[in-house]
C-alpha positions as CSV (number, residue, x, y, z in Angstrom):
1,M,0.0,0.0,0.0
2,S,1.5,3.3,-1.1
3,H,1.7,6.1,1.4
4,E,1.6,9.0,-1.1
5,W,-1.9,9.9,0.1
6,V,-0.4,11.2,3.3
7,E,1.0,14.2,1.4
8,D,-2.6,15.3,0.7
9,A,-4.0,14.8,4.2
10,A,-5.9,17.7,5.7
11,C,-4.4,17.0,9.1
12,R,-0.8,17.6,7.9
13,G,-0.6,20.9,9.6
14,V,-2.5,19.9,12.8
15,V,-0.5,19.7,16.1
16,P,0.6,16.0,16.3
17,E,-0.7,15.8,20.0
18,F,-4.3,16.2,18.6
19,V,-3.9,13.4,16.0
20,F,-1.9,11.2,18.3
21,P,-2.9,11.9,21.9
22,R,-0.5,10.5,24.5
23,M,-0.9,6.8,25.2
24,R,-2.7,5.6,28.3
25,G,-0.6,6.1,31.5
26,E,-0.3,3.4,34.1
27,D,-2.3,5.6,36.5
28,E,-5.0,6.5,34.0
29,K,-8.3,4.7,34.2
30,A,-9.5,3.0,31.0
31,D,-12.7,5.0,30.9
32,D,-10.8,8.3,31.3
33,F,-8.5,7.3,28.4
34,R,-11.4,6.3,26.2
35,E,-13.1,9.6,26.9
36,R,-9.9,11.5,26.1
37,S,-9.4,9.5,22.9
38,E,-13.0,10.2,21.8
39,L,-12.5,13.9,22.6
40,H,-9.5,14.1,20.3
41,A,-11.5,12.4,17.5
42,E,-14.4,14.8,18.0
43,W,-12.0,17.8,17.6
44,L,-10.5,16.3,14.4
45,R,-13.7,15.2,12.7
46,P,-14.4,18.6,11.0
47,V,-10.8,18.4,9.6
48,C,-11.3,14.8,8.5
49,A,-14.7,15.4,7.0
50,V,-13.2,17.6,4.3
51,C,-10.1,15.6,3.8
52,P,-9.6,14.3,0.2
53,V,-7.8,11.2,1.4
54,R,-10.1,10.3,4.3
55,Q,-11.0,6.8,2.8
56,D,-7.3,6.0,2.2
57,C,-6.5,7.0,5.7
58,F,-9.2,4.8,7.2
59,A,-8.3,1.9,5.0
60,Y,-4.7,2.2,6.1
61,S,-5.6,2.2,9.8
62,M,-7.9,-0.7,9.5
63,K,-5.7,-2.9,7.2
64,R,-2.7,-2.4,9.5
65,R,-4.9,-2.6,12.6
66,V,-3.3,0.7,13.9
67,A,-4.3,1.0,17.5
68,Y,-3.0,4.5,18.2
69,G,-4.3,7.9,17.2
70,V,-7.2,9.4,15.2
71,W,-7.4,8.2,11.7
72,A,-10.2,9.5,9.3
73,G,-11.9,11.0,12.3
74,V,-12.2,7.7,14.0
75,S,-10.7,7.1,17.5
76,E,-8.5,4.2,18.4
77,Y,-11.3,3.0,20.7
78,M,-13.9,2.9,18.0
79,R,-11.5,1.2,15.5
80,T,-10.6,-1.4,18.1
81,R,-14.3,-2.0,18.9
82,W,-15.1,-2.4,15.3
83,L,-12.3,-4.9,14.7
84,K,-13.0,-6.9,17.7
85,S,-16.7,-7.1,17.1
86,G,-16.3,-9.0,13.7
87,R,-19.8,-7.9,12.9
88,R,-21.0,-7.2,9.4
89,W,-23.3,-4.3,9.4
90,R,-26.2,-3.9,7.0
91,C,-28.2,-0.9,5.8
92,T,-31.2,-0.5,8.0
93,K,-33.4,0.4,4.9
94,C,-32.4,-2.0,2.1
95,G,-30.2,-4.6,3.9
96,A,-27.1,-4.0,1.7
97,P,-23.8,-4.7,3.5
98,L,-22.0,-1.6,4.9
99,D,-18.3,-1.3,4.5
100,S,-16.4,-0.4,7.6
101,F,-15.5,3.1,6.4
102,H,-19.1,4.0,5.8
103,M,-20.2,2.4,9.1
104,M,-17.6,4.1,11.2
105,T,-18.0,7.6,9.6
106,N,-21.9,7.4,9.5
107,Q,-22.6,5.6,12.7
108,S,-25.9,7.3,13.5
109,L,-27.3,6.7,10.0
110,K,-26.6,3.1,9.3
111,L,-27.6,3.6,5.7
112,C,-25.7,2.5,2.6
113,E,-24.5,5.2,0.2
114,K,-27.5,4.7,-2.2
115,C,-30.1,5.0,0.6
116,T,-28.2,8.0,2.0
117,D,-28.3,9.7,-1.5
118,D,-31.9,8.8,-1.9
119,K,-32.7,10.4,1.5
120,R,-30.8,13.6,0.5
121,K,-32.7,13.7,-2.8
122,N,-36.1,13.3,-1.1
123,R,-35.2,16.0,1.4
124,K,-34.2,18.4,-1.4
125,G,-37.4,17.6,-3.4
126,K,-39.7,18.5,-0.6
């Protein structure tokens, strides 16, 4: 897998501590670390949302099972949870399988791209 996409990442100018928050310390509770990890992801989601290489970033993190940092707006906690679950998510409207990128980045929707597009078109048509 080529790493050329990194050059175009929207987070290239972001302070590294936001993208890669410090690892869990021995005295830090797991829940506190998870909360901090999710907070960093929340801060970065607007940056990742407009990133032209977001899908490459997410694919890289999932394929290599990267367990540290925020990748494509997804925290290490969420990526680990997704990988450990082994679940195959399906669109709640049509039943089509959802890829991990779509599921992780559109968690509240749980709709495939086609159903998401249809929903947008219906909203615009009203």
